[in-house]
N, C-alpha and C positions, 0 to 999 in steps of 0.2 A: 465883369470885373476880372477877366483873364482866368487865372487859375483858381480863383476863390470859389467857395462853395458854401452851402448852408449847414447841413447837419450830417454827421457820419456816426457810425456805430462805435462800439467799444470792444477792445480786445484785452486779453489777460496780459499782465506784466511779466517780464522775464526776471530772472534772479541775478543777473550780472550787475556789477557795480560800474562797469565801463562798457560802453558800446561804441566802437569805432568802426565805421563801415566805409569801404571804398567800393562803390557800387557801379554795376555795369548793366546796360540794356535800358531802353526807354526813349525819352523825348529828345528833341534836337538840342544842340548845344546852346547854352546861354552865355557861357564863359569857358575858356580853355579848360579850367577846372575850378568849379565853384566850391570853395571850402566853407562849410557851414558848421559853426560851433553852437552847441546847446548846453546850457547849464541848468539843471533842475535842483530842487531843494535836497532831496535824497531819493535814491532809487529803491530804498527800502519801503517807501510809501507807495501803495498800489496805484494811486492817481498818477504819480510822476513816472512810475514804470510804464504806465499806459501811454502817457505823453511821449515817452521815448519810443515805444512801439509804433505809434502813429508816425513819428518823424522818420524812423528807419524804413517803414513800409513805403512812405512817399518818396524818400530819397532813392529807393531801389528802382524807381521808375525812370531815373535820369542817369544816363551814362557818364555825365560830366560832373557829378556831384560827389564830393567827399564829405561825409557827415561824421562829426564827433559829438557824442553825448556823454556828459560827466555829471555825477551827482555828489553833493556835499555829504558830510557825515550826519547832519541833522538839520532841521529847520532853524535851529538856534545858532548854527555855525555860520554867521554872516561873514566873518573874516575868511573862513575856508572857502565859501562860495566866491567871494571877491578874488581870492587867490586863483581859483580855477578860471575865472574870467581873464585875469592877467596872463595866465599861462596860454590861453587861447589867443590873446593879442600877440604874444611872442611867436606863436605858431602861424601868424599872419592869416587868420581867417578872413574871408571876404565879408561875412556877416556873422555877428554873434547874437544869439538869443539867450537871455537869462532871466531868472526870477528875481524880483526885487524883494528879498526876504526882509530887508529893512527899507521902508519906503522913503526915508529921509537920507540915510547914509548913502544909498546906492544911486541917488541923483548924481553925486559926484563921480561915481564909477561910470555911469552912462556917459557923462560929459567927457571924462578922460579918454574913454575908448573912442568916442566919436571925434575928438580932437586929433586922435592918431589916424583918422581916415577910415575907420571901420564903422559901418552902420550898425545900430543896435536895435533889436526887437526885444521888448519886455513881454513875458508871458506869465499867465496864471496869477501872480501877485504884482500889482502895479506900483509904480513910484508915486510919491505924493503929488508931483507935478509931471505933466506929460512931456518929458524931455527926450524920450527915445523916438525912433522913427515911427513905431507903431506899438500898441498893446494888443496882445492876442489872448483871448480867454473869455470865460463866461461872465454874465452880469451877476456879480456876487450879491448885491443888494436884493434884486428881484427874486433870485433863487431862494434866499433865506426867508424873504417875506412870504413866499408861497408856503414854505414849511411851517412858519409860525401860524399862518392862517389855518393850515391843516390841523395843527396841534390844538389851537384854540377852539376850533369847531368840534374836534373830537371830544374834548372835555366839557362841551356844552357852554363855552364862553365864560366859564367861571372857575376859579381855583388858583392855586399857587403854581408857578412855573419857574424854572431856573434855566439860565443860559450858560453853556460852556463854550468859551471862546478859544481860538487857536493860540493867540499870544498878543498881548497889548502892543500896539504900534504897527502890527502887520496889517496891510491895507485890506487884504481879503477878509481877515478876521474882523477888522473894524466895520467893513461894509456889511458883512453877514450879521454881525451883532446889531448894527443899526437897523437892518431889515427886520430882525426879530423884535427888537425893542419898539420900533415904530408901529409894527403891526399889532403887537400885544396891547399897545396903548390905545388902540381903537376899540378894545373890549373893556367895558366898565367893570366886569366881574373878574378880570384876569389880574393877578398880582405877580409881578416879577420880583422874586425874593433876592436876587443877586446874580452877578456874573462871576464865574470861576474860570481860571486859566487852566486849560487842559493841555496846552503845549502841542496840539495836533497829535497827541500820543495816546494809544489805547490804555497803557498802564496808568498814566496820569489821569486819563479820563475816568478810570475805575476809582482811583483814589479820591478825586474831587467829588465824584458822584456819591461815594460813601459819606463824605463830609456833608454833602447837600441833604441826603436822606436823614442823617443823624440830626442835623440842625432843623430840618423841616420834614418831620415824619408824615405830614399830611400832603406833601407835594404831589401834584397830579401830572406834571410833565417836565421833561428835560429836553431842551433844544440844543443839541451839540452841533457845532458848525463844521464838523467833518465826520466821516463815517468811522474812522478809527476811534475817536472819542465817544461816538455813539455806542460802539461795541463795548467800550469800557463801562459806560453807563448801564448797558444791558446786563453786563456781568454783575454789577453792584445790585441792580434791581432783582435779578434772579436769586442772588445769594440771600436776599431777605424775603423772597416769595411774594414780591409786590408787582408782578407782571400785569395783573388786572388793574392795579391802581395807577401805575406810572407809565405814561406813554412817552416814547423816545423818538426823536427825529435826527437824521444825519444830513450829510451833504457830500456830494461828489459822485454818487451813483456807481460805486465799485461793484464788481460782480458779486462779491460776498454780501454787500449791503442789499442789492436788488433781491437776492435769494432770501435774505432775512426779512425783507419787507413782504415778499410773497408768502412767507410762512406766518406772518403776523408778529414776528419778534420785534421788528422795528415798525413804527407807524408810517414812516416815509423817509425818502432821501431825494436829493436833487441830482438828476442825471446831467452831468456837465460835458459829455462828449469829450473825454480826455484824449481819445484817439484823434479827434478832430483838431484839438489844440496842436498836437505834434504835426499833423498833416499840414495845417495852416502855417505853422512856423516855416516849414520847408518851402511851401508855395510862395509865401510872402517874401522870404529871403531871396528866392530866385527872381521875383518881380522887382525887388529893390535893386538887385544887381543889373537887371535889364532896364531899370528906370520906368517900369510900367505899374508900380504899386499904386494902390488907391490913395486918394487925397486925405481921407479921414484918418484920425489917429487910432481910434478903437475899432478892432475887428472882433465882433461878438460871435463866439462859436456856439452860443445857445445854451439854454437850460430847460429842463422839463421836470416838474415835480412828479414824483412817483410814489403812490401810496398802495396799500394792500389791495384795495378795490381795483385799481388799474392793472396791477400785475395779474390778479385773478381773471379779470375780463380778457386780458391778452391771452393767458393760458387757455381759457375756455374757447376763445375764438380759434386758436391754433390746434386744439385737440381734434383728433380724427373723428369724422362724423359717420 
């Protein structure tokens, strides 16, 4: 499949809100200058900072690529993200890759950009309908289904659990929520006491987790659909000294989350190869310009469920003998 790949590792995010790179050195020319624009939800989120890093590293391999990466103010700022996309249209990008923070509203954004002659790639959060050239990102449903299974098995297939979603209407949140609900439903002894909106945010994850524990003091598990909300839940659980009672899972596999899983603070997370998403955005954009991109719509960058046992096994295997 040309430049396409299977799985790549993860890097730490940068702290910049804007990354604009005119890069030199690398592969042969695909275009006199291929201008690639990438819009992420917010660079304050470690996952999206990591996506940026992957795109920057891949673009650096190509002397004819000009890469611009912009982040919105928050995941809820759909209008702001659309404005960033519109600015990239005015800058005459050859390809624009952006996140569909609202899966319905941004169908129109995709169509408008494409009608102007600029191909669109959607990454990380998909639109409700496959209207872009390609979607690049992990399988959200399967990733969260694996976390729900891990949590259910850890609590012996019985007890009350809660789900913290990222935001109603967001496709990633909906797919992850469905993965959790469908999996918990296969356990007769598991009761899902409700779904709370954590807004993809650590502070809000803390607040709703406090509400969950207050309403259901005998809760055994919290399935948060991203790592930031999982850390909020962890803070609430620690404040009440319930670490042994309540197990918590996250999603995205940030470096901080992997470390927390290794220490047993979180039960598990889903490694989503955020660097790979950024890498694949640039590779696919170049293939789109060269008209060598794959026929399929979805480009799955992979997921791996990571639990404490796995991290311990890897650490043991890598320890000096």
